N, CA, C and O atoms as a Tinker XYZ file with bonds, in Angstrom:
   404  protein
     1  N      0.232000  -35.341000   24.894000    73     2
     2  CA    -0.289000  -34.150000   25.342000    64     1     3
     3  C     -1.501000  -34.515000   26.112000    63     2     4     5
     4  O     -2.363000  -35.323000   25.764000    81     3
     5  N     -1.451000  -33.722000   27.353000    73     3     6
     6  CA    -2.635000  -34.003000   28.351000    64     5     7
     7  C     -4.006000  -33.254000   27.826000    63     6     8     9
     8  O     -4.104000  -32.219000   27.166000    81     7
     9  N     -5.027000  -34.120000   28.337000    73     7    10
    10  CA    -6.473000  -33.473000   27.898000    64     9    11
    11  C     -6.549000  -32.362000   28.985000    63    10    12    13
    12  O     -6.202000  -32.521000   30.155000    81    11
    13  N     -7.023000  -31.269000   28.473000    73    11    14
    14  CA    -7.294000  -29.823000   28.998000    64    13    15
    15  C     -8.965000  -29.859000   29.221000    63    14    16    17
    16  O     -9.713000  -30.073000   28.267000    81    15
    17  N     -9.460000  -29.630000   30.568000    73    15    18
    18  CA   -10.871000  -29.381000   30.671000    64    17    19
    19  C    -10.911000  -27.988000   31.216000    63    18    20    21
    20  O    -10.148000  -27.562000   32.083000    81    19
    21  N    -11.959000  -27.253000   30.575000    73    19    22
    22  CA   -12.258000  -25.996000   30.895000    64    21    23
    23  C    -13.532000  -26.026000   31.774000    63    22    24    25
    24  O    -14.450000  -26.721000   31.338000    81    23
    25  N    -13.721000  -25.403000   32.903000    73    23    26
    26  CA   -14.951000  -25.482000   33.471000    64    25    27
    27  C    -15.432000  -23.848000   33.530000    63    26    28    29
    28  O    -14.732000  -22.836000   33.565000    81    27
    29  N    -16.698000  -23.981000   33.527000    73    27    30
    30  CA   -17.351000  -22.723000   33.709000    64    29    31
    31  C    -18.078000  -22.601000   34.974000    63    30    32    33
    32  O    -19.250000  -22.938000   35.137000    81    31
    33  N    -17.197000  -22.026000   35.982000    73    31    34
    34  CA   -17.458000  -22.098000   37.408000    64    33    35
    35  C    -18.703000  -21.531000   37.654000    63    34    36    37
    36  O    -19.345000  -22.058000   38.563000    81    35
    37  N    -19.270000  -20.471000   37.000000    73    35    38
    38  CA   -20.456000  -19.825000   37.564000    64    37    39
    39  C    -21.668000  -20.495000   37.275000    63    38    40    41
    40  O    -22.694000  -20.001000   37.744000    81    39
    41  N    -21.750000  -21.538000   36.584000    73    39    42
    42  CA   -22.834000  -22.495000   36.478000    64    41    43
    43  C    -22.855000  -23.728000   37.154000    63    42    44    45
    44  O    -23.744000  -24.571000   37.039000    81    43
    45  N    -21.768000  -23.819000   37.921000    73    43    46
    46  CA   -21.656000  -25.151000   38.850000    64    45    47
    47  C    -22.155000  -24.762000   40.391000    63    46    48    49
    48  O    -21.997000  -23.643000   40.879000    81    47
    49  N    -22.699000  -25.729000   40.976000    73    47    50
    50  CA   -23.083000  -25.681000   42.368000    64    49    51
    51  C    -21.624000  -25.604000   43.013000    63    50    52    53
    52  O    -20.607000  -25.899000   42.385000    81    51
    53  N    -21.638000  -25.206000   44.241000    73    51    54
    54  CA   -20.459000  -25.201000   45.125000    64    53    55
    55  C    -20.142000  -26.812000   45.531000    63    54    56    57
    56  O    -19.000000  -27.264000   45.611000    81    55
    57  N    -21.097000  -27.415000   45.716000    73    55    58
    58  CA   -20.833000  -28.809000   46.132000    64    57    59
    59  C    -20.195000  -29.711000   44.876000    63    58    60    61
    60  O    -19.308000  -30.555000   45.001000    81    59
    61  N    -20.774000  -29.378000   43.804000    73    59    62
    62  CA   -20.376000  -30.133000   42.546000    64    61    63
    63  C    -18.876000  -29.567000   42.092000    63    62    64    65
    64  O    -18.093000  -30.356000   41.564000    81    63
    65  N    -18.548000  -28.359000   42.285000    73    63    66
    66  CA   -17.226000  -27.740000   42.294000    64    65    67
    67  C    -16.206000  -28.452000   43.227000    63    66    68    69
    68  O    -15.122000  -28.924000   42.885000    81    67
    69  N    -16.781000  -28.441000   44.523000    73    67    70
    70  CA   -15.721000  -29.146000   45.500000    64    69    71
    71  C    -15.591000  -30.505000   45.097000    63    70    72    73
    72  O    -14.464000  -30.999000   45.115000    81    71
    73  N    -16.644000  -31.242000   44.708000    73    71    74
    74  CA   -16.282000  -32.535000   44.019000    64    73    75
    75  C    -15.312000  -32.767000   42.974000    63    74    76    77
    76  O    -14.465000  -33.660000   43.000000    81    75
    77  N    -15.475000  -31.923000   42.057000    73    75    78
    78  CA   -14.533000  -31.951000   40.965000    64    77    79
    79  C    -12.951000  -31.629000   41.438000    63    78    80    81
    80  O    -11.972000  -32.224000   40.988000    81    79
    81  N    -12.914000  -30.582000   42.421000    73    79    82
    82  CA   -11.600000  -30.360000   42.888000    64    81    83
    83  C    -11.050000  -31.415000   43.643000    63    82    84    85
    84  O     -9.839000  -31.630000   43.692000    81    83
    85  N    -11.959000  -32.120000   44.270000    73    83    86
    86  CA   -11.420000  -33.231000   45.126000    64    85    87
    87  C    -10.949000  -34.444000   44.238000    63    86    88    89
    88  O    -10.031000  -35.191000   44.577000    81    87
    89  N    -11.627000  -34.562000   43.130000    73    87    90
    90  CA   -11.232000  -35.691000   42.183000    64    89    91
    91  C    -10.070000  -35.265000   41.421000    63    90    92    93
    92  O     -9.228000  -36.094000   41.076000    81    91
    93  N     -9.967000  -34.072000   41.145000    73    91    94
    94  CA    -8.663000  -33.535000   40.403000    64    93    95
    95  C     -7.491000  -33.764000   41.520000    63    94    96    97
    96  O     -6.434000  -34.270000   41.143000    81    95
    97  N     -7.646000  -33.438000   42.740000    73    95    98
    98  CA    -6.592000  -33.346000   43.751000    64    97    99
    99  C     -6.189000  -34.982000   43.989000    63    98   100   101
   100  O     -4.997000  -35.258000   44.124000    81    99
   101  N     -7.006000  -35.842000   44.027000    73    99   102
   102  CA    -6.899000  -37.421000   44.184000    64   101   103
   103  C     -6.114000  -37.868000   42.909000    63   102   104   105
   104  O     -5.250000  -38.735000   43.038000    81   103
   105  N     -6.361000  -37.337000   41.723000    73   103   106
   106  CA    -5.697000  -37.975000   40.390000    64   105   107
   107  C     -4.324000  -37.277000   40.484000    63   106   108   109
   108  O     -3.346000  -37.916000   40.098000    81   107
   109  N     -4.166000  -36.080000   40.941000    73   107   110
   110  CA    -2.798000  -35.514000   40.954000    64   109   111
   111  C     -1.857000  -36.219000   41.824000    63   110   112   113
   112  O     -0.686000  -36.445000   41.519000    81   111
   113  N     -2.445000  -36.573000   42.971000    73   111   114
   114  CA    -1.738000  -37.212000   44.095000    64   113   115
   115  C     -1.106000  -38.564000   43.507000    63   114   116   117
   116  O      0.083000  -38.866000   43.609000    81   115
   117  N     -2.082000  -39.313000   42.887000    73   115   118
   118  CA    -1.851000  -40.626000   42.208000    64   117   119
   119  C     -0.693000  -40.574000   41.313000    63   118   120   121
   120  O      0.213000  -41.408000   41.314000    81   119
   121  N     -0.775000  -39.496000   40.508000    73   119   122
   122  CA     0.287000  -39.304000   39.237000    64   121   123
   123  C      1.651000  -39.045000   40.039000    63   122   124   125
   124  O      2.703000  -39.635000   39.791000    81   123
   125  N      1.491000  -38.140000   40.968000    73   123   126
   126  CA     2.749000  -37.878000   41.610000    64   125   127
   127  C      3.401000  -38.988000   42.319000    63   126   128   129
   128  O      4.613000  -39.133000   42.160000    81   127
   129  N      2.710000  -39.835000   43.125000    73   127   130
   130  CA     3.053000  -40.814000   43.531000    64   129   131
   131  C      3.774000  -42.067000   42.670000    63   130   132   133
   132  O      4.731000  -42.748000   43.038000    81   131
   133  N      3.090000  -42.154000   41.530000    73   131   134
   134  CA     3.523000  -43.023000   40.509000    64   133   135
   135  C      4.835000  -42.581000   40.193000    63   134   136   137
   136  O      5.756000  -43.352000   40.458000    81   135
   137  N      5.124000  -41.335000   39.605000    73   135   138
   138  CA     6.176000  -40.666000   39.275000    64   137   139
   139  C      7.322000  -40.905000   40.244000    63   138   140   141
   140  O      8.427000  -41.277000   39.849000    81   139
   141  N      6.995000  -40.653000   41.701000    73   139   142
   142  CA     7.951000  -40.771000   42.628000    64   141   143
   143  C      8.465000  -42.219000   42.638000    63   142   144   145
   144  O      9.659000  -42.516000   42.638000    81   143
   145  N      7.428000  -43.103000   42.648000    73   143   146
   146  CA     7.781000  -44.599000   42.762000    64   145   147
   147  C      8.676000  -44.861000   41.727000    63   146   148   149
   148  O      9.727000  -45.423000   42.037000    81   147
   149  N      8.472000  -44.561000   40.526000    73   147   150
   150  CA     9.401000  -44.998000   39.500000    64   149   151
   151  C     10.850000  -44.455000   39.502000    63   150   152   153
   152  O     11.785000  -44.991000   38.908000    81   151
   153  N     10.927000  -43.231000   40.305000    73   151   154
   154  CA    12.411000  -42.705000   40.445000    64   153   155
   155  C     12.961000  -43.359000   41.513000    63   154   156   157
   156  O     14.088000  -43.823000   41.341000    81   155
   157  N     12.298000  -43.541000   42.847000    73   155   158
   158  CA    12.953000  -43.798000   43.946000    64   157   159
   159  C     13.029000  -45.388000   43.969000    63   158   160   161
   160  O     13.989000  -45.923000   44.522000    81   159
   161  N     11.979000  -46.183000   43.344000    73   159   162
   162  CA    12.249000  -47.701000   43.355000    64   161   163
   163  C     12.534000  -48.354000   42.090000    63   162   164   165
   164  O     12.347000  -49.558000   41.920000    81   163
   165  N     12.976000  -47.581000   41.217000    73   163   166
   166  CA    13.438000  -48.185000   40.145000    64   165   167
   167  C     14.754000  -49.056000   40.328000    63   166   168   169
   168  O     15.750000  -48.613000   40.899000    81   167
   169  N     14.664000  -50.398000   39.766000    73   167   170
   170  CA    15.535000  -51.553000   40.059000    64   169   171
   171  C     16.353000  -51.567000   38.748000    63   170   172   173
   172  O     15.901000  -51.347000   37.624000    81   171
   173  N     17.693000  -51.876000   39.088000    73   171   174
   174  CA    18.706000  -52.096000   38.110000    64   173   175
   175  C     19.278000  -53.485000   38.211000    63   174   176   177
   176  O     19.211000  -54.091000   39.280000    81   175
   177  N     19.845000  -54.022000   37.132000    73   175   178
   178  CA    20.436000  -55.525000   37.313000    64   177   179
   179  C     21.590000  -55.321000   37.989000    63   178   180   181
   180  O     21.942000  -54.228000   38.434000    81   179
   181  N     22.357000  -56.613000   38.106000    73   179   182
   182  CA    23.657000  -56.716000   38.820000    64   181   183
   183  C     24.703000  -56.059000   37.966000    63   182   184   185
   184  O     25.603000  -55.352000   38.418000    81   183
   185  N     24.493000  -56.386000   36.510000    73   183   186
   186  CA    25.510000  -55.775000   35.647000    64   185   187
   187  C     25.512000  -54.281000   35.562000    63   186   188   189
   188  O     26.536000  -53.601000   35.511000    81   187
   189  N     24.206000  -53.792000   35.549000    73   187   190
   190  CA    24.100000  -52.225000   35.536000    64   189   191
   191  C     24.768000  -51.663000   36.975000    63   190   192   193
   192  O     25.608000  -50.763000   36.994000    81   191
   193  N     24.337000  -52.235000   37.987000    73   191   194
   194  CA    25.101000  -51.766000   39.252000    64   193   195
   195  C     26.452000  -51.832000   39.399000    63   194   196   197
   196  O     27.093000  -50.986000   40.022000    81   195
   197  N     27.006000  -52.951000   38.770000    73   195   198
   198  CA    28.621000  -52.977000   38.597000    64   197   199
   199  C     29.073000  -51.818000   37.811000    63   198   200   201
   200  O     29.969000  -51.078000   38.217000    81   199
   201  N     28.406000  -51.637000   36.585000    73   199   202
   202  CA    28.922000  -50.429000   35.720000    64   201   203
   203  C     28.881000  -49.132000   36.541000    63   202   204   205
   204  O     29.825000  -48.351000   36.660000    81   203
   205  N     27.704000  -49.010000   37.074000    73   203   206
   206  CA    27.544000  -47.692000   38.085000    64   205   207
   207  C     28.746000  -47.553000   38.946000    63   206   208   209
   208  O     29.494000  -46.578000   38.872000    81   207
   209  N     28.936000  -48.653000   39.854000    73   207   210
   210  CA    30.008000  -48.654000   40.850000    64   209   211
   211  C     31.347000  -48.711000   40.582000    63   210   212   213
   212  O     32.263000  -48.383000   41.336000    81   211
   213  N     31.440000  -49.306000   39.058000    73   211   214
   214  CA    32.772000  -49.588000   38.491000    64   213   215
   215  C     33.489000  -50.511000   39.080000    63   214   216   217
   216  O     34.674000  -50.310000   39.345000    81   215
   217  N     32.827000  -51.723000   39.382000    73   215   218
   218  CA    33.336000  -52.788000   40.187000    64   217   219
   219  C     32.917000  -54.161000   39.398000    63   218   220   221
   220  O     32.034000  -54.257000   38.545000    81   219
   221  N     33.616000  -55.011000   39.803000    73   219   222
   222  CA    33.286000  -56.529000   39.130000    64   221   223
   223  C     31.938000  -57.289000   39.907000    63   222   224   225
   224  O     31.487000  -56.830000   40.956000    81   223
   225  N     31.425000  -58.382000   39.312000    73   223   226
   226  CA    30.459000  -58.892000   39.974000    64   225   227
   227  C     30.955000  -59.737000   41.224000    63   226   228   229
   228  O     30.143000  -59.894000   42.135000    81   227
   229  N     32.159000  -60.267000   41.338000    73   227   230
   230  CA    32.416000  -60.787000   42.635000    64   229   231
   231  C     32.491000  -59.742000   43.684000    63   230   232   233
   232  O     32.237000  -60.023000   44.856000    81   231
   233  N     32.804000  -58.632000   43.338000    73   231   234
   234  CA    33.154000  -57.468000   44.389000    64   233   235
   235  C     31.615000  -57.125000   44.788000    63   234   236   237
   236  O     31.381000  -56.937000   45.982000    81   235
   237  N     30.727000  -57.048000   43.999000    73   235   238
   238  CA    29.365000  -56.555000   44.389000    64   237   239
   239  C     28.726000  -57.586000   45.184000    63   238   240   241
   240  O     27.928000  -57.287000   46.072000    81   239
   241  N     29.081000  -58.959000   44.871000    73   239   242
   242  CA    28.571000  -60.064000   45.538000    64   241   243
   243  C     29.174000  -60.088000   47.028000    63   242   244   245
   244  O     28.478000  -60.498000   47.957000    81   243
   245  N     30.471000  -59.644000   47.225000    73   243   246
   246  CA    31.144000  -59.576000   48.467000    64   245   247
   247  C     30.671000  -58.498000   49.436000    63   246   248   249
   248  O     30.682000  -58.566000   50.665000    81   247
   249  N     30.198000  -57.360000   48.571000    73   247   250
   250  CA    29.670000  -56.217000   49.327000    64   249   251
   251  C     28.156000  -56.728000   49.841000    63   250   252   253
   252  O     27.768000  -56.359000   50.950000    81   251
   253  N     27.476000  -57.422000   49.168000    73   251   254
   254  CA    26.178000  -57.825000   49.606000    64   253   255
   255  C     26.313000  -58.700000   50.911000    63   254   256   257
   256  O     25.521000  -58.649000   51.852000    81   255
   257  N     27.408000  -59.496000   50.839000    73   255   258
   258  CA    27.698000  -60.549000   52.166000    64   257   259
   259  C     28.088000  -59.474000   53.325000    63   258   260   261
   260  O     27.778000  -59.694000   54.496000    81   259
   261  N     28.676000  -58.483000   52.992000    73   259   262
   262  CA    29.188000  -57.769000   54.161000    64   261   263
   263  C     28.065000  -56.728000   54.551000    63   262   264   265
   264  O     28.150000  -56.023000   55.557000    81   263
   265  N     27.034000  -56.696000   53.692000    73   263   266
   266  CA    25.926000  -55.858000   54.187000    64   265   267
   267  C     25.926000  -54.290000   53.854000    63   266   268   269
   268  O     25.140000  -53.485000   54.354000    81   267
   269  N     27.025000  -53.958000   52.845000    73   267   270
   270  CA    27.133000  -52.799000   52.385000    64   269   271
   271  C     26.086000  -52.349000   51.444000    63   270   272   273
   272  O     25.777000  -51.158000   51.462000    81   271
   273  N     25.521000  -53.135000   50.648000    73   271   274
   274  CA    24.415000  -52.808000   49.726000    64   273   275
   275  C     23.409000  -54.225000   49.833000    63   274   276   277
   276  O     23.714000  -55.327000   50.288000    81   275
   277  N     22.333000  -53.846000   49.346000    73   275   278
   278  CA    21.340000  -54.975000   49.355000    64   277   279
   279  C     20.843000  -55.443000   47.989000    63   278   280   281
   280  O     20.460000  -54.650000   47.129000    81   279
   281  N     20.864000  -56.699000   47.838000    73   279   282
   282  CA    20.595000  -57.231000   46.625000    64   281   283
   283  C     18.930000  -57.918000   46.685000    63   282   284   285
   284  O     18.649000  -58.664000   47.624000    81   283
   285  N     18.122000  -57.667000   45.853000    73   283   286
   286  CA    16.824000  -58.357000   45.946000    64   285   287
   287  C     16.638000  -59.251000   44.909000    63   286   288   289
   288  O     16.770000  -58.924000   43.729000    81   287
   289  N     16.274000  -60.610000   45.364000    73   287   290
   290  CA    16.229000  -61.524000   44.262000    64   289   291
   291  C     14.693000  -61.445000   43.676000    63   290   292   293
   292  O     13.712000  -61.648000   44.391000    81   291
   293  N     14.628000  -61.154000   42.404000    73   291   294
   294  CA    13.462000  -61.186000   41.832000    64   293   295
   295  C     13.380000  -61.992000   40.562000    63   294   296   297
   296  O     14.144000  -61.844000   39.609000    81   295
   297  N     12.321000  -62.914000   40.632000    73   295   298
   298  CA    12.401000  -63.926000   39.416000    64   297   299
   299  C     13.640000  -64.372000   39.186000    63   298   300   301
   300  O     14.102000  -63.962000   38.120000    81   299
   301  N     14.405000  -65.132000   39.869000    73   299   302
   302  CA    15.581000  -65.686000   39.594000    64   301   303
   303  C     16.927000  -64.776000   39.371000    63   302   304   305
   304  O     18.019000  -65.291000   39.129000    81   303
   305  N     16.732000  -63.448000   39.475000    73   303   306
   306  CA    17.922000  -62.765000   39.129000    64   305   307
   307  C     18.005000  -61.594000   40.203000    63   306   308   309
   308  O     16.965000  -61.172000   40.708000    81   307
   309  N     19.170000  -61.104000   40.530000    73   307   310
   310  CA    19.515000  -60.096000   41.629000    64   309   311
   311  C     19.168000  -58.652000   41.009000    63   310   312   313
   312  O     19.638000  -58.299000   39.928000    81   311
   313  N     18.386000  -57.919000   41.707000    73   311   314
   314  CA    18.246000  -56.467000   41.422000    64   313   315
   315  C     18.637000  -55.451000   42.460000    63   314   316   317
   316  O     18.565000  -55.788000   43.642000    81   315
   317  N     19.043000  -54.240000   42.140000    73   315   318
   318  CA    19.335000  -53.246000   43.296000    64   317   319
   319  C     18.543000  -52.083000   42.972000    63   318   320   321
   320  O     18.241000  -51.750000   41.826000    81   319
   321  N     18.206000  -51.454000   44.077000    73   319   322
   322  CA    17.375000  -50.142000   44.021000    64   321   323
   323  C     18.342000  -49.118000   43.551000    63   322   324   325
   324  O     19.422000  -49.097000   44.140000    81   323
   325  N     18.152000  -48.299000   42.631000    73   323   326
   326  CA    18.973000  -47.508000   42.149000    64   325   327
   327  C     19.190000  -46.316000   43.177000    63   326   328   329
   328  O     20.205000  -45.622000   43.119000    81   327
   329  N     18.205000  -46.112000   44.110000    73   327   330
   330  CA    18.280000  -44.986000   44.903000    64   329   331
   331  C     19.533000  -45.499000   46.058000    63   330   332   333
   332  O     20.459000  -44.763000   46.399000    81   331
   333  N     19.344000  -46.809000   46.521000    73   331   334
   334  CA    20.245000  -47.364000   47.310000    64   333   335
   335  C     21.643000  -47.298000   46.751000    63   334   336   337
   336  O     22.527000  -46.916000   47.517000    81   335
   337  N     21.939000  -47.604000   45.583000    73   335   338
   338  CA    23.219000  -47.474000   45.032000    64   337   339
   339  C     23.732000  -46.237000   45.011000    63   338   340   341
   340  O     24.918000  -46.048000   45.283000    81   339
   341  N     22.905000  -45.256000   44.687000    73   339   342
   342  CA    23.495000  -43.688000   44.623000    64   341   343
   343  C     23.679000  -43.409000   46.253000    63   342   344   345
   344  O     24.588000  -42.627000   46.532000    81   343
   345  N     23.046000  -43.867000   47.169000    73   343   346
   346  CA    23.201000  -43.456000   48.595000    64   345   347
   347  C     24.472000  -44.088000   48.985000    63   346   348   349
   348  O     25.233000  -43.431000   49.695000    81   347
   349  N     24.836000  -45.393000   48.578000    73   347   350
   350  CA    26.208000  -45.865000   48.918000    64   349   351
   351  C     27.162000  -44.968000   48.252000    63   350   352   353
   352  O     28.040000  -44.530000   48.996000    81   351
   353  N     27.193000  -44.632000   47.153000    73   351   354
   354  CA    28.113000  -43.986000   46.445000    64   353   355
   355  C     28.342000  -42.693000   47.310000    63   354   356   357
   356  O     29.498000  -42.400000   47.616000    81   355
   357  N     27.288000  -41.906000   47.720000    73   355   358
   358  CA    27.472000  -40.632000   48.489000    64   357   359
   359  C     28.061000  -40.990000   49.695000    63   358   360   361
   360  O     28.959000  -40.305000   50.186000    81   359
   361  N     27.629000  -42.020000   50.225000    73   359   362
   362  CA    28.325000  -42.310000   51.729000    64   361   363
   363  C     29.718000  -42.600000   51.537000    63   362   364   365
   364  O     30.487000  -42.320000   52.457000    81   363
   365  N     30.232000  -43.200000   50.315000    73   363   366
   366  CA    31.681000  -43.442000   49.996000    64   365   367
   367  C     32.383000  -41.991000   49.828000    63   366   368   369
   368  O     33.452000  -41.823000   50.416000    81   367
   369  N     31.844000  -40.939000   49.061000    73   367   370
   370  CA    32.361000  -39.977000   48.767000    64   369   371
   371  C     32.579000  -39.045000   50.266000    63   370   372   373
   372  O     33.619000  -38.443000   50.535000    81   371
   373  N     31.529000  -39.083000   51.016000    73   371   374
   374  CA    31.559000  -38.419000   52.328000    64   373   375
   375  C     32.792000  -38.921000   53.106000    63   374   376   377
   376  O     33.667000  -38.154000   53.510000    81   375
   377  N     32.808000  -40.279000   53.295000    73   375   378
   378  CA    33.851000  -40.895000   54.012000    64   377   379
   379  C     35.205000  -40.695000   53.438000    63   378   380   381
   380  O     36.150000  -40.425000   54.180000    81   379
   381  N     35.330000  -40.798000   52.314000    73   379   382
   382  CA    36.612000  -40.190000   51.700000    64   381   383
   383  C     36.960000  -38.961000   51.954000    63   382   384   385
   384  O     38.118000  -38.780000   52.329000    81   383
   385  N     36.303000  -38.123000   51.854000    73   383   386
   386  CA    36.645000  -36.657000   52.197000    64   385   387
   387  C     36.921000  -36.503000   53.564000    63   386   388   389
   388  O     37.942000  -35.898000   53.893000    81   387
   389  N     36.043000  -37.033000   54.539000    73   387   390
   390  CA    36.524000  -36.981000   56.031000    64   389   391
   391  C     37.885000  -37.546000   56.292000    63   390   392   393
   392  O     38.560000  -37.176000   57.253000    81   391
   393  N     38.294000  -38.469000   55.405000    73   391   394
   394  CA    39.784000  -39.156000   55.918000    64   393   395
   395  C     40.829000  -38.110000   55.125000    63   394   396   397
   396  O     42.033000  -38.236000   55.347000    81   395
   397  N     40.423000  -37.222000   54.329000    73   395   398
   398  CA    41.422000  -36.359000   53.535000    64   397   399
   399  C     41.935000  -35.193000   54.470000    63   398   400   401
   400  O     43.090000  -34.798000   54.625000    81   399
   401  N     40.807000  -34.767000   55.029000    73   399   402
   402  CA    41.004000  -33.632000   55.872000    64   401   403
   403  C     41.550000  -33.878000   57.222000    63   402   404
   404  O     41.740000  -32.936000   57.992000    81   403
């Protein structure tokens, strides 16, 4: 549970109140950025990417070579940005739908 702070505004100077609000704003921005960073930049393993895409490891390697998706070598293993895998899936859905009509 987050710590709650209650301020008695009438006993604060305007400058102090502005400083407090500024600090709260900075902290909230920092927390929001960290949450967004975890969501949009979360990395998944090659095995997990294969499961998400329902493909084999040789197929995902071929997709990397063609430039369909990007693999990132991190400490000796290949990782994928989950957001990029989602974008790839969405682009394939759109292409499939456009060919049906």
